[in-house]
C-alpha positions in Angstrom: 107.9 76.3 56.4 109.5 77.0 59.8 109.5 80.5 61.1 112.4 82.2 62.8 111.7 83.1 66.4 113.3 86.3 67.6 115.4 86.0 70.8 114.6 89.1 72.7 116.5 88.0 75.9 120.1 87.7 74.6 120.6 84.5 76.4 122.4 81.3 75.7 125.8 80.3 74.4 126.0 83.3 72.0 126.1 85.7 74.9 128.9 84.0 76.9 131.8 86.3 77.6 129.7 89.4 76.6 127.9 92.0 78.7 124.3 92.5 77.8 122.2 95.6 78.4 120.4 93.8 81.2 123.5 94.2 83.5 123.3 98.0 83.8 119.5 97.8 83.9 119.6 95.4 86.8 121.8 97.8 88.7 119.5 100.6 87.9 116.5 98.6 89.2 118.3 98.0 92.5 119.2 101.7 92.7 115.6 102.6 92.1 114.5 100.2 94.9 116.9 102.0 97.3 115.7 105.4 96.1 112.1 104.5 96.9 113.0 103.5 100.5 115.7 106.1 101.1 113.3 108.9 102.2 112.1 106.7 105.0 115.5 105.1 105.8 117.3 108.4 105.8 114.4 110.4 107.3 113.8 113.2 104.8 111.3 114.7 107.3 112.2 118.3 106.5 111.3 118.2 102.8 108.2 116.5 101.6 108.9 117.7 98.0 112.2 115.8 97.9 110.5 112.7 99.4 107.7 112.8 96.8 110.2 113.4 94.0 112.4 110.4 95.1 109.5 108.0 95.5 108.0 108.9 92.1 111.3 108.7 90.3 112.0 105.4 92.0 108.7 104.0 90.8 109.2 105.1 87.2 112.9 104.2 87.0 112.4 100.9 88.7 109.6 99.9 86.3 111.5 100.9 83.2 114.7 99.2 84.4 112.8 96.0 85.2 111.3 96.0 81.6 114.9 96.4 80.3 116.2 93.6 82.5 113.5 91.2 81.2 113.8 92.2 77.5 117.2 94.0 77.0 116.9 93.9 73.2 113.7 95.8 73.1 113.0 99.5 73.8 116.5 100.9 74.5 114.8 104.4 74.7 113.5 103.3 78.1 117.1 103.4 79.3 117.4 106.9 77.9 114.4 107.9 80.0 116.1 106.5 83.0 119.2 108.6 82.2 116.9 111.6 82.0 115.4 110.7 85.4 119.0 110.5 86.7 119.7 114.0 85.4 116.5 115.2 87.1 117.6 113.7 90.5 120.9 115.6 90.2 119.0 118.9 89.6 116.4 118.0 92.3 119.2 117.5 94.8 119.9 121.2 94.6 116.3 122.4 93.9 114.3 120.5 96.6 116.7 119.2 99.2 117.4 121.4 102.2 121.1 122.4 102.5 121.2 120.9 106.0 119.9 117.6 104.7 123.2 116.1 103.7 122.0 112.4 103.5 119.2 113.4 101.1 121.4 115.6 98.9 124.2 113.0 98.7 121.7 110.2 98.1 120.0 112.0 95.2 123.4 113.0 93.7 124.7 109.4 93.8 121.6 107.7 92.6 121.2 110.4 89.9 124.7 109.7 88.6 124.1 106.0 88.7 120.9 106.3 86.7 122.4 108.8 84.2 125.6 106.8 83.5 124.0 103.3 83.5 121.0 104.5 81.5 123.3 105.8 78.8 125.4 102.6 78.9 122.5 100.3 78.6 121.0 102.2 75.6 124.4 102.4 73.9 125.0 98.7 74.3 121.7 97.9 72.8 122.1 100.2 69.8 125.7 99.0 69.1 124.6 95.3 69.3 121.7 96.0 67.0 124.0 97.7 64.5 126.5 94.9 64.6 123.7 92.3 64.0 122.4 94.4 61.2 125.8 94.6 59.6 126.3 90.8 60.0 129.1 91.2 62.6 129.5 89.4 65.9 128.4 92.0 68.6 131.2 93.0 70.9 131.4 94.5 74.4 133.2 97.7 73.3 
């Protein structure tokens, strides 16, 4: 008796014309890579706490986003964690960054918003597509 193999990657002809949760996750991964290099590229020399926070958040968010890129059907809650990390960056921009450090503040705010919005979008897309499959409908982009 043949067994059905689960397609965890949402690839192939069935996905043509549709966005998958891997798109926002791939943008989150690239944003996390930038966030990891930003303290050195933008010279956060005045605040080691902001530098440490950015590098740690980048490592965690990048790892979680890469997992979601590789298997977008699985573990949508990882994208919710990335959204939480984005919210943390927004708070940290005001808590840790020095007021005179405009590049650090702006960078944390921008990357925080990107992680927050795209994390929520990726998780929402996954949950909607799972619900549509469960109900026997063709998943949509909505």
